[in-house]
C-alpha positions in Angstrom: 0.0 0.0 0.0 1.3 3.5 -0.8 0.1 6.9 0.3 1.0 10.1 -1.5 0.7 13.0 0.8 0.6 16.1 -1.4 0.0 18.8 1.2 3.4 18.0 2.7 5.7 17.7 -0.3 4.5 17.0 -3.9 7.3 14.5 -4.5 7.1 12.6 -1.3 5.7 9.0 -1.3 5.4 7.0 1.8 5.2 3.2 1.8 3.3 1.7 4.7 1.9 -1.7 5.6 -1.2 -2.1 7.6 -2.0 1.6 8.1 -5.1 3.2 6.8 -5.5 7.0 6.8 -9.2 7.6 6.6 -8.8 11.3 5.9 -5.7 13.5 5.4 -7.4 16.5 7.1 -9.7 16.7 10.1 -12.1 19.5 11.0 -11.5 21.0 14.4 -14.7 19.4 15.7 -13.7 15.9 14.4 -10.1 16.2 15.8 -11.6 17.3 19.2 -14.0 14.3 19.1 -11.3 11.8 18.3 -8.8 13.2 20.9 -11.3 14.1 23.7 -10.1 17.7 23.7 -12.5 20.6 23.7 -13.1 22.5 20.5 -11.6 25.7 22.0 -8.4 23.9 23.0 -8.0 22.5 19.4 -8.6 26.0 17.9 -6.0 27.5 20.3 -3.5 24.8 19.4 -4.1 25.4 15.7 -3.8 29.1 16.1 -0.6 28.8 18.2 1.0 26.4 15.7 1.0 23.4 18.1 -1.0 21.4 15.6 -0.2 21.2 11.8 -3.0 22.6 9.8 -3.8 23.1 6.1 -3.1 26.6 4.9 -6.1 28.8 5.3 -7.2 31.1 2.4 -8.3 33.8 4.9 -8.3 34.5 8.6 -12.0 33.7 8.7 -11.6 30.3 7.1 -11.9 27.3 9.4 -8.8 25.3 10.5 -8.3 21.8 9.3 -5.8 19.6 11.2 -3.3 17.8 9.0 -3.9 14.3 10.2 -1.6 12.7 7.5 1.3 14.8 8.8 0.6 13.8 12.4 0.6 10.1 11.5 3.8 10.5 9.4 5.5 12.2 12.4 4.3 9.4 14.7 5.6 6.7 12.4 9.0 8.4 12.0 9.5 9.2 15.7 11.9 7.3 17.8 10.6 5.9 21.1 
């Protein structure tokens, strides 16, 4: 199985076995639901740069958490 993650680098291809990324980006509400955090905490983390997000077209556009990048970083991290 291969996953091409275009928001990170257009030429980057990651080969993984047994990992399924259901969506590369998560809304603030969905990320909050999955992690058990409040919506306001997730928004603050996005605003402060503590969570990777998709580039917003304007300041009023909603944040989307870059789930694919979080998974990539988790796979590459050393324990």
